[in-house]
C-alpha positions in Angstrom: 0.1 0.2 0.1 2.8 2.5 1.0 4.5 1.7 -2.6 1.0 2.8 -4.4 0.8 5.8 -2.3 4.2 7.1 -3.1 3.7 6.0 -7.0 1.1 8.1 -6.8 2.2 11.4 -5.3 5.1 11.2 -7.9 2.5 11.1 -10.4 0.6 14.0 -9.2 3.9 16.1 -8.8 5.2 14.9 -12.4 1.9 15.8 -14.1 2.3 19.6 -14.0 5.7 19.0 -15.8 4.1 16.5 -18.3 1.4 18.9 -19.2 4.1 21.7 -19.7 6.3 19.5 -21.6 4.0 19.2 -25.1 1.4 20.9 -26.6 0.0 24.4 -28.1 -0.6 27.5 -25.7 -1.5 31.1 -26.0 -0.8 34.0 -23.8 -0.7 37.7 -23.5 1.9 39.9 -21.9 1.9 43.6 -20.4 4.7 45.4 -19.6 7.3 48.3 -20.2 8.9 49.0 -23.5 11.6 51.3 -24.2 13.0 52.8 -26.9 16.5 54.3 -27.5 17.0 56.4 -30.5 20.4 57.9 -31.5 20.4 60.5 -34.4 23.8 62.0 -34.8 25.1 63.3 -31.6 21.8 63.4 -30.1 20.2 60.6 -28.6 16.9 60.0 -26.1 15.4 57.1 -24.2 11.6 56.7 -23.3 9.5 54.1 -22.1 5.9 53.4 -22.0 3.4 50.6 -21.4 3.2 47.9 -23.9 1.6 44.5 -24.6 1.8 41.7 -26.9 0.1 38.1 -27.7 1.8 35.1 -28.4 0.8 31.2 -29.6 3.3 28.7 -29.3 3.9 24.7 -29.4 6.3 22.8 -27.0 7.5 19.9 -29.2 9.1 18.4 -25.6 9.6 19.7 -22.4 12.8 21.5 -23.6 12.1 22.6 -27.5 9.4 24.6 -28.9 8.4 27.3 -31.0 6.5 30.4 -30.8 5.0 33.2 -32.8 3.7 36.8 -31.3 2.8 40.2 -32.0 4.0 43.1 -29.8 2.6 46.6 -29.6 5.4 48.4 -28.1 3.0 51.6 -28.1 3.7 55.3 -28.9 6.5 57.5 -27.5 7.4 61.3 -27.8 9.9 63.7 -27.3 9.4 67.6 -27.7 11.5 70.4 -27.3 12.5 73.9 -28.8 9.5 73.7 -30.7 10.0 70.5 -32.0 8.3 67.0 -31.7 9.0 63.8 -32.5 7.0 60.7 -32.4 7.7 56.8 -32.8 5.2 54.3 -32.9 6.7 50.6 -33.3 5.2 47.1 -33.5 6.6 43.9 -34.4 6.0 40.3 -35.5 8.1 37.4 -34.5 8.9 33.8 -34.8 11.3 31.9 -32.4 12.6 28.9 -31.4 12.5 28.1 -27.9 14.7 26.4 -25.1 13.1 25.8 -21.9 15.2 24.6 -18.6 12.9 23.1 -15.9 14.0 23.9 -12.5 11.4 21.7 -10.7 7.8 20.7 -11.0 6.5 24.4 -11.2 9.4 26.7 -12.0 11.5 26.8 -15.4 13.6 29.3 -17.1 13.5 29.8 -20.8 15.3 31.5 -23.6 14.1 32.6 -27.2 15.9 33.4 -30.4 14.2 34.2 -33.8 13.9 37.1 -36.1 11.1 40.0 -36.0 9.6 41.9 -38.6 9.2 45.5 -37.1 7.0 48.3 -38.4 8.2 51.7 -37.3 5.8 55.0 -37.7 7.8 58.2 -37.4 6.5 61.6 -37.3 8.1 64.7 -36.6 6.8 68.5 -36.3 8.6 71.8 -36.3 6.4 74.7 -36.2 3.9 74.3 -38.9 5.9 71.7 -41.0 5.3 67.8 -40.3 7.0 65.1 -41.7 5.9 61.3 -41.4 7.7 58.1 -42.5 7.1 54.4 -42.2 10.1 51.7 -42.3 9.5 47.9 -42.2 12.9 46.0 -40.9 13.7 42.2 -40.1 15.9 42.2 -37.1 17.2 39.5 -35.1 14.9 38.4 -32.0 16.3 37.5 -28.5 14.4 36.7 -25.1 15.1 35.5 -21.7 12.6 34.8 -18.9 11.3 32.5 -16.1 7.8 30.6 -15.8 5.8 29.6 -12.5 3.3 26.8 -13.5 0.1 27.6 -11.5 -1.7 24.1 -12.9 -1.9 22.0 -15.6 -3.2 24.8 -18.0 -2.1 28.0 -16.6 1.5 29.5 -16.0 2.6 32.7 -15.2 5.9 34.3 -17.0 8.1 37.2 -16.7 10.6 37.9 -19.7 12.6 40.6 -21.3 12.9 40.9 -25.3 15.0 42.6 -27.4 13.8 43.5 -31.0 16.9 45.0 -32.2 17.1 48.0 -34.2 13.5 48.4 -35.6 14.7 51.5 -37.7 17.5 52.7 -39.3 18.8 55.5 -41.8 22.3 56.1 -42.2 23.8 57.0 -38.7 20.3 57.4 -37.1 18.8 54.3 -35.1 15.9 53.2 -33.1 16.5 50.4 -30.6 13.3 48.4 -28.8 13.3 46.1 -26.0 10.8 45.0 -23.4 10.3 43.7 -19.8 6.8 42.3 -19.3 4.8 39.6 -17.3 2.0 37.5 -18.6 -0.3 34.6 -18.5 0.0 31.5 -20.7 -3.0 29.0 -21.3 -2.0 25.3 -22.5 -4.1 23.2 -24.3 
């Protein structure tokens, strides 16, 4: 009887890890996106609240794939009668690697490519200019997950979208730190 009880306890503890190991998931994150712009000798860094939606598949407990959309929201800088606004978003596809630490906690990393879409606008007195740019960039992410139950997990992650806009020596880089929820099925 004792062996059956021990086996049942081990199976109950391993079940969440097995569910986490394989299958589809969807989720969403909310967090802080930061844009860093370097324009010649001038530079600025601004942050705003951003969000992302994801979907993925875990082939096993260590390897998977994910696609996602991140809206990094608009930031603007004003001064001396001028205003510059930047509004990026990105679609990405990435390979994922997960290292389970125990039945509930794991760390993960992602490596892939992002297709960034950047809307830029500038106003000086009564003159306005705007432009858009689409750019493919490397995508890198690291994070941690906490498995609440067989379907729901909470994540915290840092993502780097690279240079989302570039024109000569001017460029804009974007990254995001966020927390979110994943639902596995």
